[in-house]
C-alpha positions as a Markdown table, in Angstrom:
| # | Residue | x | y | z |
|---|---|---|---|---|
| 1 | Met | 46.1 | 39.6 | 110.1 |
| 2 | Ala | 49.6 | 38.2 | 109.9 |
| 3 | Lys | 51.3 | 36.5 | 111.8 |
| 4 | Asp | 53.9 | 38.4 | 113.9 |
| 5 | Gln | 50.0 | 40.5 | 115.2 |
| 6 | Lys | 48.5 | 39.9 | 117.9 |
| 7 | Ser | 45.2 | 40.2 | 118.5 |
| 8 | Asp | 42.8 | 41.9 | 121.0 |
| 9 | Lys | 40.5 | 39.8 | 121.2 |
| 10 | Lys | 40.9 | 38.0 | 124.6 |
| 11 | Ala | 40.0 | 34.4 | 124.7 |
| 12 | Pro | 37.0 | 32.7 | 126.8 |
| 13 | Ala | 38.4 | 32.2 | 130.4 |
| 14 | Lys | 38.4 | 27.5 | 130.6 |
| 15 | Gly | 35.7 | 26.2 | 133.2 |
| 16 | Gly | 33.3 | 29.4 | 133.0 |
| 17 | Glu | 32.1 | 31.3 | 135.9 |
| 18 | Lys | 33.5 | 30.1 | 140.2 |
| 19 | Lys | 29.7 | 29.6 | 142.1 |
| 20 | Gly | 31.4 | 31.4 | 145.0 |
| 21 | Gly | 34.1 | 33.4 | 145.7 |
| 22 | Ala | 36.4 | 33.0 | 148.9 |
| 23 | Ala | 35.9 | 34.6 | 152.0 |
| 24 | Ala | 37.9 | 37.8 | 153.6 |
| 25 | Lys | 40.3 | 37.3 | 156.3 |
| 26 | Lys | 37.7 | 39.4 | 158.6 |
| 27 | Asp | 35.0 | 36.8 | 158.1 |
| 28 | Tyr | 36.4 | 34.4 | 160.5 |
| 29 | Tyr | 37.9 | 37.0 | 162.6 |
| 30 | Ser | 36.6 | 39.5 | 165.6 |
| 31 | Val | 37.9 | 42.2 | 167.9 |
| 32 | Glu | 36.4 | 42.6 | 170.7 |
| 33 | Gly | 37.6 | 44.2 | 173.7 |
| 34 | Gly | 41.0 | 43.9 | 172.3 |
| 35 | Lys | 41.4 | 40.4 | 171.8 |
| 36 | Leu | 40.8 | 38.5 | 168.6 |
| 37 | Glu | 38.4 | 36.5 | 168.7 |
| 38 | Arg | 38.5 | 33.2 | 165.7 |
| 39 | Lys | 35.0 | 32.3 | 164.6 |
| 40 | Arg | 35.8 | 29.0 | 164.0 |
| 41 | Arg | 37.2 | 26.2 | 164.8 |
| 42 | Ser | 40.9 | 25.7 | 163.4 |
| 43 | Cys | 41.8 | 22.2 | 162.1 |
| 44 | Pro | 43.5 | 20.2 | 164.7 |
| 45 | Lys | 46.1 | 18.1 | 162.3 |
| 46 | Cys | 47.6 | 21.5 | 160.7 |
| 47 | Gly | 47.2 | 23.6 | 163.7 |
| 48 | Pro | 46.5 | 27.5 | 164.4 |
| 49 | Gly | 45.2 | 29.3 | 161.2 |
| 50 | Val | 43.9 | 27.2 | 159.6 |
| 51 | Phe | 40.5 | 26.7 | 159.8 |
| 52 | Leu | 37.4 | 24.0 | 159.5 |
| 53 | Ser | 35.0 | 24.2 | 156.9 |
| 54 | Glu | 31.3 | 24.0 | 157.9 |
| 55 | His | 29.3 | 21.9 | 155.7 |
| 56 | Lys | 25.4 | 20.7 | 156.9 |
| 57 | Asp | 27.0 | 17.1 | 157.3 |
| 58 | Arg | 30.1 | 18.4 | 158.2 |
| 59 | Ser | 33.3 | 20.6 | 158.9 |
| 60 | Ala | 36.2 | 20.1 | 157.0 |
| 61 | Cys | 40.0 | 21.0 | 157.0 |
| 62 | Gly | 41.4 | 22.0 | 152.9 |
| 63 | Arg | 44.3 | 21.8 | 153.3 |
| 64 | Cys | 44.5 | 18.4 | 154.1 |
| 65 | Gly | 42.0 | 17.0 | 153.8 |
| 66 | Tyr | 40.7 | 16.2 | 158.0 |
| 67 | Thr | 36.9 | 15.3 | 158.4 |
| 68 | Glu | 33.7 | 15.8 | 161.2 |
| 69 | Phe | 31.1 | 14.3 | 160.7 |
| 70 | Lys | 28.2 | 15.8 | 162.4 |
| 71 | Thr | 25.3 | 13.9 | 164.7 |
| 72 | Lys | 21.7 | 13.4 | 163.3 |
| 73 | Lys | 19.6 | 15.1 | 166.1 |
| 74 | Glu | 16.9 | 13.2 | 166.3 |
């Protein structure tokens, strides 16, 4: 094959496959009684529209890095 011809083969993806996909917007909101209800807490630094992700021991903002640790119940 000449250098100026392109190959039909695609290069393999770098980094492998992702573990999980991003959640859809429908997972963050629900409509009840004609009102929009947010299911997750919003970030106190970034404001409404930026949600805190839920981990087993903390809640974290992916935009600014704000983190709240959950207290242990004994």
